[in-house]
BAFIKE-554468 format. One record per residue (C-alpha): residue in three letters; x, y, z. Coordinates in Angstrom, 1 decimal. Layout:
<sites>
SITE res      X      Y      Z
SITE ALA      X      Y      Z
...
</sites>
This chain:
<sites>
SITE res      X      Y      Z
SITE MET  149.8   16.6    9.9
SITE THR  148.8   18.3   12.9
SITE VAL  151.5   18.7   16.2
SITE HIS  150.7   19.6   19.4
SITE THR  153.1   20.7   22.0
SITE ARG  152.6   22.0   25.6
SITE ARG  154.0   24.9   27.0
SITE PRO  156.6   24.9   30.2
SITE ASN  154.6   24.5   33.9
SITE SER  151.3   24.2   31.4
SITE SER  148.0   22.8   33.5
SITE LYS  146.8   21.3   30.0
SITE PRO  146.4   17.1   29.8
SITE ASP  149.5   16.0   28.7
SITE MET  147.9   13.4   25.6
SITE GLU  151.5   12.1   24.3
SITE ARG  152.7   11.2   28.0
SITE THR  153.0    7.1   27.4
SITE THR  154.9    7.9   23.9
SITE ALA  157.9    8.0   22.7
SITE PRO  159.9   11.4   23.4
SITE ILE  159.2   14.1   21.1
SITE THR  160.8   14.6   18.5
SITE ALA  158.3   16.1   16.2
SITE VAL  159.5   20.3   16.1
SITE ALA  157.1   23.1   15.1
SITE LEU  158.7   25.8   12.2
SITE LEU  157.7   28.9   13.0
SITE CYS  158.7   32.7   11.4
SITE MET  160.6   35.6   13.3
SITE THR  162.0   39.3   13.2
SITE VAL  165.1   38.9   13.9
SITE VAL  165.7   42.6   16.0
SITE LEU  169.3   44.1   16.6
SITE PRO  170.2   45.6   19.7
SITE SER  169.1   48.9   18.6
SITE GLY  165.9   48.0   18.2
SITE SER  166.3   48.0   13.7
SITE ALA  165.3   45.0   11.6
SITE ILE  168.3   42.3   10.7
SITE GLY  165.7   40.3    9.0
SITE GLN  162.0   38.7    8.3
SITE SER  160.6   35.6    7.8
SITE HIS  163.2   33.5    8.3
SITE MET  162.2   30.0    9.5
SITE VAL  163.1   28.7   13.1
SITE THR  163.7   25.4   14.4
SITE LEU  161.9   25.1   18.2
SITE PRO  162.4   22.4   20.2
SITE SER  159.2   21.3   22.3
SITE GLY  158.8   22.1   25.9
SITE ARG  158.3   19.6   27.3
SITE ALA  161.1   17.2   29.5
SITE ILE  162.0   13.9   28.2
SITE GLY  162.1   12.6   31.3
SITE HIS  165.0   10.5   33.0
SITE SER  165.3    8.2   30.6
SITE GLN  168.2    9.9   28.8
SITE VAL  168.6   13.2   31.0
SITE ILE  172.2   12.3   33.4
SITE LYS  174.4   14.6   34.7
SITE ASP  177.2   12.3   32.8
SITE ARG  175.8   12.8   28.9
SITE LEU  175.9   16.4   30.4
SITE VAL  179.4   17.1   31.6
SITE GLY  181.0   19.2   28.4
SITE THR  181.4   22.8   26.6
SITE TRP  178.8   23.0   24.6
SITE THR  178.7   25.4   21.6
SITE TYR  175.4   27.9   21.3
SITE GLU  173.8   27.1   17.7
SITE SER  170.6   29.9   18.5
SITE VAL  168.4   30.6   21.1
SITE VAL  164.8   32.1   20.6
SITE VAL  163.1   33.9   22.8
SITE GLU  159.1   33.9   22.2
SITE ARG  157.6   37.1   24.1
SITE THR  154.8   36.9   26.1
SITE ASP  153.1   38.6   22.6
SITE GLY  153.8   35.9   20.6
SITE THR  156.5   37.8   18.9
SITE LYS  160.2   36.4   18.2
SITE ILE  163.4   37.9   18.9
SITE ALA  167.3   36.4   18.1
SITE PRO  168.2   38.4   21.3
SITE PHE  171.7   37.1   19.8
SITE GLY  171.4   37.6   16.5
SITE LEU  171.0   34.7   14.0
SITE ASP  174.8   33.1   13.8
SITE PRO  175.5   33.3   18.0
SITE LYS  178.6   33.3   19.5
SITE GLY  178.8   31.4   22.9
SITE PHE  178.9   28.1   25.6
SITE ILE  178.4   26.5   28.1
SITE THR  181.2   23.9   29.7
SITE LEU  179.5   22.5   32.7
SITE SER  182.4   20.8   34.3
SITE ALA  182.4   16.9   36.5
SITE ASP  182.4   18.8   39.8
SITE GLY  179.3   21.0   39.1
SITE ARG  180.7   23.9   38.7
SITE TYR  179.1   25.7   35.3
SITE SER  180.7   29.0   32.3
SITE LEU  178.0   30.6   30.2
SITE GLN  179.2   33.1   27.6
SITE LEU  176.9   34.1   24.5
SITE ILE  177.1   36.7   22.3
SITE ARG  176.4   39.0   19.1
SITE PRO  179.3   38.6   16.0
SITE ASP  178.1   41.9   15.0
SITE ILE  178.7   44.6   18.2
SITE PRO  179.9   47.2   17.1
SITE LYS  183.5   47.6   18.2
SITE ILE  184.2   50.7   20.2
SITE ALA  185.2   53.9   18.5
SITE SER  187.6   55.4   21.4
SITE LYS  189.0   51.9   21.2
SITE ASP  188.8   52.5   25.4
SITE ARG  186.3   49.8   26.5
SITE LEU  185.7   52.6   29.6
SITE SER  185.1   55.2   26.6
SITE GLY  181.8   54.3   24.7
SITE THR  179.0   56.0   24.3
SITE ALA  175.7   55.3   25.7
SITE GLU  175.0   53.6   22.1
SITE GLU  178.3   51.4   21.8
SITE ASN  177.5   50.6   25.4
SITE ARG  174.1   50.4   25.2
SITE ALA  175.0   47.7   22.0
SITE VAL  177.0   45.5   24.4
SITE ALA  174.8   45.9   27.7
SITE GLN  172.2   44.5   25.4
SITE GLY  174.5   41.7   22.8
SITE VAL  176.4   39.9   26.0
SITE VAL  175.5   37.6   28.9
SITE SER  178.0   36.0   31.1
SITE GLN  177.8   34.5   34.2
SITE PHE  178.8   31.3   35.9
SITE GLY  178.1   29.2   39.3
SITE THR  177.2   26.0   40.0
SITE TYR  174.2   23.6   38.4
SITE SER  172.5   20.5   39.4
SITE VAL  170.3   17.8   37.4
SITE ASN  167.1   16.8   38.5
SITE GLU  166.9   13.2   36.5
SITE ALA  163.2   12.3   37.1
SITE GLU  162.0   15.7   35.7
SITE GLY  165.4   16.2   33.6
SITE THR  165.4   18.9   33.9
SITE LEU  168.7   21.5   35.0
SITE THR  169.9   23.6   37.3
SITE LEU  172.0   26.2   36.4
SITE HIS  173.1   28.2   40.3
SITE VAL  173.9   31.4   39.2
SITE GLU  176.4   33.7   41.8
SITE THR  177.3   36.7   39.6
SITE SER  176.0   37.5   36.1
SITE SER  177.0   40.2   33.9
SITE PHE  172.8   41.2   33.9
SITE PRO  172.8   41.8   37.7
SITE ASN  169.0   40.7   37.9
SITE GLU  170.7   36.9   37.8
SITE ASN  173.4   37.0   40.5
SITE GLY  171.8   34.4   43.3
SITE THR  168.9   32.9   41.9
SITE ASN  168.4   29.4   40.1
SITE GLU  167.7   28.8   36.8
SITE GLU  166.4   25.7   35.0
SITE ARG  166.9   24.5   31.2
SITE ILE  164.2   21.7   30.3
SITE ILE  166.0   19.4   28.6
SITE THR  163.8   19.0   25.7
SITE SER  166.7   16.9   23.3
SITE ILE  170.0   15.0   23.8
SITE SER  172.0   12.9   22.0
SITE ALA  175.8   12.0   21.9
SITE ASP  176.5   15.7   19.7
SITE LYS  172.8   17.6   20.4
SITE LEU  171.6   19.1   22.8
SITE GLN  167.6   21.4   23.1
SITE TRP  166.9   22.6   25.8
SITE THR  164.2   25.8   26.8
SITE ASN  164.1   28.6   29.8
SITE PRO  161.2   29.5   31.3
SITE THR  162.8   32.8   32.8
SITE PRO  165.3   34.1   30.4
SITE THR  166.7   37.7   30.6
SITE THR  163.8   39.2   27.4
SITE PRO  160.4   38.2   29.4
SITE GLY  158.7   34.9   27.6
SITE ILE  160.1   32.0   27.2
SITE ALA  163.9   31.2   25.2
SITE TYR  164.5   27.5   23.0
SITE SER  168.4   27.0   22.9
SITE MET  170.2   25.0   20.9
SITE LEU  173.9   23.6   20.9
SITE ARG  175.9   21.7   19.5
SITE ARG  178.6   19.4   21.6
SITE ALA  182.6   21.7   20.8
SITE ARG  185.0   19.2   20.0
SITE VAL  188.9   19.7   20.1
SITE PRO  190.3   21.5   18.2
SITE ALA  192.4   19.3   15.4
SITE GLU  196.1   20.7   15.9
SITE GLN  197.5   22.9   14.1
SITE PRO  201.1   21.6   11.9
SITE GLN  204.2   22.4   13.4
</sites>
């Protein structure tokens, strides 16, 4: 079976413009890299969504409002290599509030502890692992239903290059419980593919 995909902003004609929203995905191999650069796994099969927005028929603000937890984040670099910058089991979420504000947190679960137990006294290697394994930002957001995109208007980010920027997310799939998007301008140059699941209120613990 041949699967036709198109990168965001591609100038090539879209041969499937009149068909139903894309559901096919490509299974691609990747090498996952730790912040230190050492490989922790090879030939992992990773599902990447299409890079094409699904359009206004499904993307409306009310469907996006709430908290979504990250299931995977894969970056396809400009040289074609693929990495999981937050590991194979990223910990994080994005909350989109009804009043148009958002908060985003993404953290590698395997960041080593600071040996000194003092956050302000980490070694150069410890601080590097934290800096490369954490992205935190907040601001406001807007939804373009006609284009099928979500734009984050970043007020402040742990990666200061993002401060004051507008970051577009191209929504490729959305349902009541699952959300997929591509980010054409991630913090690591290339294209980032994210899969998220709607967070559920935890069950009350027995008294």
